[in-house]
N, C-alpha and C positions, 0 to 999 in steps of 0.2 A: 465736462464732461467732453469738449473739443478739445481738453487740451489731454484726454487718456486718449480718445480714437482720436487716428486721421481720416479728415472732414471723406475723404472718398470712399471709406468703411461708414462713416454715421452718415452719411446720406443713402448710401446703397441700402441701408438697415431702416433707414425712413422712408424711402420709396417702398421698400419690401413689405414695408406693415400697408402703409395707403396703396400699392396694389391690392393685398389680401382683402382688403378690408372693402374696396369696389370690387371685387370677384362676388362678395358676400353679400355685396347690396343687390346685384346686377343677379346674382341667382334666386335671391330672394324675393327680387321684382318678378323672378319668371322673366325676364327680356334680355340674355349675353350683350346681344345686338343690335341696339335701338336706334336703326335705321342709319347704321356704320355700313359706305361700303368701304373695299379692299382700299380706293386709294383717299380714301376719309382715314383709314383707319391705318393709313399709312405714314398719313399726312397724320396724324396724333399722336402717330410711334414715334416718328421726325422732332418733333414738335416737343415734345418732352422728354426728350436723350437729350435737347439742344437746353432749353429751360429749365429744365428741372436737372435734369441730370450734370450738362458744367454750369450753369449759374449758380445751382446751388450749392455745391460742390465748391466755385472759387467763396462764393460767400461765406462759407462757413473754414476760409482758409487763411479770410480778410478777417475776421472775428479773432480768429487767433494771431494773426501778425499786428492789425493794428488797434485789434480793442470793441466790446460794444459801445463804449461809447461813440466814436468815433466811426468806425462800422454804422450807427444808428441814423448820427449828423451826414455817410455820405448816402444812408438809403433815404434818408428824407429827400433827398433832390431828387429821387427819381420821376415820381410824379411832376416837378416842374419844364425838367428832360422832355420828358414824354412833349408836355403841350407846348416846347420851345420848337421839338426834332418835329411838331405836326403842324405848327407854323410854316417855318421851312421851305417843306418840303412836300404838305400834301395843301398848305394851304387853308388851313382848318385853323379858323378864331377862338377865342376864349374868353366872353360874356368880360367890361373890367369887371365885374365883383369876382368872376370867377376867380381870377388874377389875385385879387383882394384875398381872395379866400388859404389862397398856394402860399404868398406873401406872412399873413399869419399862420398859417402852419408853419412854415420853416420854423420862421421867428420863434413861436413856444417851442420846436425840438429842438432847437441849436440853444436856447437857453437855457431849454435843459439841460442838455448833453453837452454843455461848452461850461454850466455852471459847478467850479468845484463842492464839496461838501465839507463842513464845516469843523475843524475838531472837536467842536464841544456837540457834534447829531454823532461822530465815529465813537469819543469818547460813552455816548449814551447804548451805542450799539451792541458796544462790548458786554459783554458777561462778567 
């Protein structure tokens, strides 16, 4: 699907469906503005435009450029990078067990993503 549609179109379609379903849920709950002020709503829209709008479009484009295997490997680095940035800039510390969990998770994802599929498995999967 990503090769057939440009990332911008794919992201716009995905987000349009998400917005429509969110509005349906809010109407069903009869609470269109659950405790939102205009300032909060503005921040929410800006956050969505940058994070979901630009971020997901860049992510979809990266999948087209580097492939899903490498994309997943890079995506698995997001939580530890956030932890490192929080440590550097906010002086937030994680427990050693959390760092161990990060290392184990990255190791597992890296192993799966980097490992090449053998020819025997490929022959078995072909009809």
